[in-house]
C-alpha positions as CSV (number, residue, x, y, z in Angstrom):
1,M,120.6,12.5,182.5
2,S,120.2,14.7,180.1
3,I,118.4,14.3,176.4
4,K,121.3,15.5,174.5
5,F,123.9,13.0,176.6
6,A,121.3,10.1,175.9
7,I,121.5,11.4,172.4
8,K,125.2,11.3,172.1
9,I,125.5,8.1,173.9
10,K,123.2,6.8,171.6
11,S,125.0,7.5,168.9
12,I,127.9,6.3,169.8
13,L,126.4,2.5,170.3
14,I,125.2,2.7,166.9
15,L,128.8,3.6,165.5
16,L,129.8,0.8,167.4
17,S,127.3,-1.7,166.0
18,L,128.2,-0.5,162.5
19,L,132.0,-0.8,163.3
20,V,131.3,-3.8,164.3
21,F,129.3,-5.3,161.3
22,C,131.8,-3.7,158.9
23,L,134.8,-5.6,160.7
24,M,132.3,-9.2,160.8
25,L,132.2,-8.2,156.9
26,V,135.8,-7.9,156.0
27,N,136.1,-10.8,157.8
28,V,133.9,-13.1,155.6
29,I,135.1,-11.5,152.3
30,S,138.9,-12.0,153.5
31,S,137.9,-15.6,154.2
32,Q,135.7,-15.9,151.1
33,E,139.3,-14.7,149.6
34,K,141.2,-17.4,151.2
35,S,139.2,-20.1,150.8
36,P,140.0,-22.5,148.5
37,S,138.1,-22.8,145.2
38,F,137.8,-26.0,142.7
39,S,135.1,-26.5,140.9
40,I,133.4,-30.2,139.3
41,I,132.6,-30.8,135.5
42,S,129.9,-33.3,134.8
43,F,129.7,-35.1,131.6
44,M,127.0,-37.4,132.9
45,P,123.9,-35.2,131.5
46,D,125.6,-36.1,128.2
47,F,126.1,-39.5,128.7
48,Y,122.4,-39.7,129.9
49,R,120.8,-38.1,127.0
50,F,122.9,-40.2,124.5
51,W,121.7,-43.5,126.7
52,Q,118.0,-42.9,125.7
53,E,118.7,-42.7,122.5
54,A,121.0,-46.0,122.5
55,K,119.4,-47.8,125.2
56,D,117.8,-50.4,122.8
57,E,119.8,-50.6,120.1
58,P,122.4,-52.9,118.7
59,L,125.8,-52.8,120.2
60,E,127.2,-51.5,117.0
61,S,124.6,-48.9,116.7
62,K,125.2,-47.9,120.3
63,M,129.2,-47.4,119.4
64,A,128.1,-45.2,116.9
65,L,125.8,-43.6,118.6
66,W,128.6,-43.0,121.3
67,D,130.6,-40.8,119.1
68,S,127.9,-38.8,117.4
69,L,125.7,-37.9,120.4
70,F,128.5,-38.3,122.9
71,E,131.7,-38.1,122.4
72,S,131.8,-35.6,119.8
73,R,130.6,-33.2,122.8
74,H,134.1,-34.0,124.9
75,S,136.5,-35.2,122.0
76,D,139.6,-33.2,123.0
77,F,139.0,-34.7,126.5
78,Y,138.7,-38.0,125.5
79,Q,141.5,-38.0,122.9
80,Q,144.0,-36.4,125.9
81,V,142.8,-37.8,128.9
82,I,141.0,-41.1,127.9
83,Y,142.9,-42.4,124.8
84,E,146.4,-40.4,125.7
85,G,147.1,-39.1,122.3
86,L,146.7,-42.7,120.9
87,S,146.0,-42.3,116.7
88,G,145.5,-44.5,113.9
89,E,145.0,-48.1,114.2
90,Q,145.8,-48.2,118.2
91,L,143.2,-46.0,118.9
92,S,141.0,-47.6,116.7
93,Q,141.4,-50.9,118.4
94,F,141.6,-49.3,121.9
95,K,137.9,-47.8,121.4
96,S,136.5,-50.5,119.9
97,Q,138.1,-53.0,122.9
98,K,136.8,-50.1,125.7
99,L,133.1,-49.2,124.4
100,K,132.6,-52.9,123.3
101,S,133.3,-53.9,127.2
102,F,131.5,-50.8,128.7
103,L,128.4,-50.7,126.5
104,G,128.0,-54.3,126.0
105,S,127.0,-54.8,129.6
106,L,125.7,-51.7,130.5
107,K,122.0,-52.2,131.3
108,E,119.5,-49.5,132.6
109,D,120.4,-50.8,136.4
110,D,123.4,-49.8,136.4
111,I,122.6,-46.1,135.0
112,D,119.6,-45.8,137.9
113,R,122.8,-46.6,140.1
114,I,125.5,-44.2,138.6
115,K,123.2,-41.5,138.9
116,I,122.7,-41.8,142.3
117,K,126.4,-41.9,142.8
118,E,126.8,-39.1,140.9
119,E,124.9,-36.9,143.5
120,E,126.5,-38.8,146.7
121,L,130.4,-37.9,144.7
122,K,129.1,-34.6,144.4
123,R,128.9,-34.2,147.9
124,L,132.3,-36.4,149.0
125,I,134.3,-34.2,146.8
126,P,134.3,-31.5,149.1
127,Q,134.5,-33.6,152.4
128,G,137.7,-35.2,150.7
129,L,139.3,-32.2,150.3
130,E,138.3,-30.8,153.7
131,A,140.6,-34.1,155.2
132,L,143.6,-33.6,152.8
133,K,143.9,-30.0,154.4
134,K,145.5,-32.1,157.2
135,Q,147.9,-33.0,154.6
136,V,148.4,-29.9,152.5
137,P,148.0,-25.9,152.8
138,A,143.8,-25.1,152.1
139,E,145.3,-22.3,149.2
140,K,146.9,-25.2,147.2
141,I,143.4,-26.8,146.8
142,V,142.2,-25.7,143.5
143,P,141.8,-28.7,141.2
144,T,139.1,-29.1,138.7
145,Y,137.4,-32.6,138.8
146,Y,135.5,-34.4,135.9
147,I,132.9,-36.6,136.5
148,I,132.9,-39.1,133.5
149,P,132.1,-42.2,132.1
150,S,135.8,-43.8,131.9
151,L,135.3,-46.6,129.6
152,N,136.2,-48.6,132.6
153,T,139.3,-46.8,132.6
154,S,139.7,-46.4,135.8
155,S,138.4,-45.2,139.1
156,G,140.2,-42.1,139.0
157,A,143.2,-40.3,137.7
158,C,145.0,-37.3,137.3
159,R,146.1,-36.3,133.7
160,P,147.4,-33.2,131.7
161,Y,144.7,-31.5,130.2
162,K,144.0,-27.7,129.2
163,D,148.0,-26.5,130.3
164,D,146.7,-27.8,133.7
165,F,146.7,-30.9,135.8
166,I,142.6,-32.3,136.4
167,V,141.3,-35.1,138.4
168,Y,139.0,-37.3,136.3
169,L,136.4,-39.7,138.3
170,G,135.0,-43.0,136.7
171,L,131.8,-42.9,137.7
172,E,130.7,-46.4,136.4
173,I,133.5,-47.7,138.5
174,I,133.0,-45.2,141.2
175,S,128.9,-46.2,141.4
176,Q,130.2,-50.3,142.6
177,M,131.9,-48.8,145.5
178,R,129.8,-48.6,148.7
179,N,131.9,-47.1,151.1
180,Q,131.9,-43.7,151.4
181,D,135.7,-43.4,153.1
182,S,137.3,-45.6,150.5
183,I,135.4,-42.9,147.4
184,K,136.8,-40.0,149.8
185,A,140.4,-41.5,149.6
186,L,140.3,-41.9,146.1
187,I,139.6,-38.5,145.9
188,V,142.2,-37.0,148.4
189,H,145.0,-39.7,146.1
190,E,144.3,-38.6,142.9
191,T,143.8,-34.8,144.2
192,F,147.3,-35.1,145.9
193,H,148.3,-36.5,142.3
194,A,147.3,-32.8,141.2
195,L,148.6,-30.9,143.9
196,H,152.7,-32.8,143.5
197,F,152.0,-31.8,139.3
198,K,151.2,-28.1,140.1
199,D,154.7,-28.2,142.5
200,I,156.8,-29.2,139.8
201,I,154.7,-28.2,136.6
202,P,157.3,-25.5,135.1
203,I,159.7,-28.4,135.0
204,I,157.4,-30.8,133.6
205,K,156.6,-28.3,130.5
206,E,160.3,-27.1,129.7
207,K,160.8,-30.7,129.3
208,Y,158.1,-32.1,127.7
209,G,156.4,-28.8,126.2
210,E,152.4,-27.0,126.7
211,N,150.8,-30.1,125.9
212,V,152.2,-33.1,128.2
213,N,151.8,-36.6,126.9
214,I,152.0,-38.9,130.5
215,F,153.7,-41.9,128.3
216,A,156.6,-39.9,127.8
217,F,156.5,-37.9,131.2
218,I,156.8,-42.0,132.6
219,Q,159.7,-43.1,130.4
220,G,161.2,-39.6,130.6
221,E,161.4,-39.4,134.4
222,G,161.6,-43.3,135.1
223,P,160.6,-45.4,137.5
224,L,162.4,-44.3,140.5
225,F,160.1,-40.9,140.3
226,I,157.2,-42.6,139.3
227,S,157.2,-45.0,142.4
228,F,158.2,-42.3,144.8
229,F,154.9,-40.1,143.4
230,E,152.6,-42.7,143.8
231,G,154.0,-43.6,147.2
232,L,153.5,-40.6,148.6
233,A,149.9,-40.1,147.8
234,V,149.6,-43.3,149.1
235,Y,151.0,-42.3,152.2
236,A,149.6,-39.2,152.8
237,T,146.1,-40.4,151.9
238,E,146.7,-43.1,154.5
239,K,147.4,-40.7,156.8
240,I,143.8,-39.0,156.2
241,Y,142.2,-42.7,156.2
242,P,144.0,-44.6,158.1
243,G,142.6,-48.5,158.5
244,I,141.0,-47.7,154.7
245,P,142.4,-50.1,151.9
246,R,144.9,-47.9,150.6
247,P,144.2,-46.9,146.4
248,G,147.0,-48.1,144.1
249,I,147.7,-50.7,146.5
250,M,147.0,-54.2,145.9
251,E,146.0,-55.5,149.5
252,D,146.2,-58.4,148.4
253,F,149.7,-59.1,147.5
254,V,150.5,-57.0,150.2
255,S,152.1,-60.0,152.2
256,Q,153.7,-61.6,148.8
257,Y,155.6,-58.1,148.7
258,Q,157.0,-57.9,152.0
259,D,157.8,-61.7,152.0
260,N,159.8,-61.3,148.6
261,F,160.5,-57.3,148.9
262,I,164.2,-57.9,148.4
263,L,163.9,-60.2,145.3
264,Y,161.6,-57.7,143.7
265,T,163.1,-54.4,144.4
266,R,166.1,-56.1,143.1
267,E,164.3,-56.7,140.4
268,F,163.1,-53.6,139.5
269,L,166.4,-52.0,139.6
270,K,167.5,-53.7,136.7
271,D,164.7,-52.7,134.6
272,L,165.7,-49.1,135.5
273,E,167.3,-48.9,131.9
274,S,165.2,-48.3,128.8
275,F,161.9,-47.9,130.7
276,D,158.6,-48.5,128.0
277,Y,155.4,-49.3,128.7
278,Q,156.2,-53.1,129.3
279,K,158.0,-52.1,132.4
280,Y,155.7,-49.7,133.6
281,K,152.8,-52.4,133.1
282,K,154.7,-54.7,135.3
283,Y,155.0,-52.4,138.0
284,F,152.4,-49.9,137.8
285,I,149.0,-51.5,135.9
286,D,146.8,-54.2,137.3
287,P,147.4,-56.6,135.9
288,S,150.7,-56.7,135.0
289,D,150.9,-60.2,133.2
290,D,154.6,-60.7,134.4
291,P,155.0,-64.3,135.8
292,L,157.2,-62.7,138.8
293,I,156.0,-59.6,139.9
294,P,152.7,-58.9,141.8
295,A,150.5,-56.3,140.2
296,K,151.4,-52.8,141.3
297,F,154.7,-53.1,143.3
298,G,156.0,-50.3,142.0
299,Y,153.6,-48.4,144.2
300,W,154.3,-50.7,147.6
301,L,158.0,-50.1,146.7
302,G,157.5,-46.6,146.9
303,Y,155.1,-46.6,150.3
304,K,158.1,-48.0,152.1
305,V,160.6,-45.5,150.6
306,I,158.3,-42.5,151.5
307,E,157.7,-44.2,155.1
308,S,161.4,-44.6,155.3
309,L,162.0,-40.6,154.0
310,S,159.1,-39.5,156.5
311,E,161.4,-40.0,159.1
312,N,163.6,-37.1,158.6
313,F,161.2,-35.2,155.6
314,S,157.5,-34.0,156.0
315,V,155.1,-34.6,153.2
316,Q,155.1,-31.1,152.2
317,Q,159.0,-30.8,151.8
318,M,159.1,-34.1,150.0
319,I,156.2,-32.9,147.4
320,E,158.4,-30.2,146.4
321,W,161.1,-32.1,145.4
322,T,162.5,-31.8,141.7
323,P,162.2,-35.3,139.7
324,E,166.2,-34.8,139.5
325,K,166.6,-34.7,143.4
326,T,163.4,-37.4,144.1
327,N,165.2,-39.4,141.9
328,Q,168.8,-39.5,143.9
329,M,167.0,-39.4,147.2
330,V,164.9,-42.2,146.4
331,S,167.8,-44.6,144.9
332,K,169.5,-43.6,148.3
333,E,166.9,-44.6,150.2
334,I,166.4,-48.0,148.4
335,N,169.9,-48.6,149.1
336,H,169.6,-48.2,152.6
337,I,166.1,-50.3,153.3
338,L,168.0,-53.3,151.2
339,N,171.7,-53.0,153.5
340,T,169.0,-52.3,156.3
341,Q,167.0,-56.2,155.7
342,E,170.0,-58.1,154.1
């Protein structure tokens, strides 16, 4: 083999190696561009600093320090997301009740547990999102998560905030959950709500304005849509984490839901008109304080409606329905289920 030929072969191999490297680089960049991006914002460092100053103080002083050292840094968030637009005497009463309950029982052992769970939660969020890709296209999964002390309001919820729908995770409640799959199921459930909202957000903003009040939305869309909205998240989450207690469903009441389904559903249909907070609480909040209907029956009804609709529609199809179409489909499906069972 001549020296010139050998040099030519070597040059060709070098060029081929460079070409392969460039192709690999393009694939990496393309993959990064297509990867879903999400963000995690934690208020906990500010909370830990507050606690260091407040832990040995009497309750009234703790409450004052909460305002000055912690909430003042996140006042917009708490006003819109946790207090949900309350003002005046209603806000004062709500805050006082929540702070006394939360801070009055908080101990150093709780803080230690919360700190450990925060680091675990940051690892579980991407794991839950990876599992959600089984139900939802990856490019849609771009939520923002806020890790916060929720004043024992909720382990997690999806709420409007800053022109978007975000997921907050109440760390003091989650810190008491030991099963990691249950935590990931909660993350998936609330993320699914955020994705559902994103698909209908132009309609919501047109009807309720840029700064959506969650209760105005609930009252405006009514119990059929809210039941569907919750039931779809329960159903989608169960497909990803079968056998795990379903977020939103009161598992202890399932036998009652089943045995009295027709009675409870007919009561639900009677309450479609003039849907106010008390009726919302009756079907969607624990405890409901209702003498007849077990807590959160609205979730179970929505779940059964989705279970029935899924014979003809995919989760992806249903998540894209407008509220108007949803109400029509749910009303029709409830009547179908009742006729089948009677």
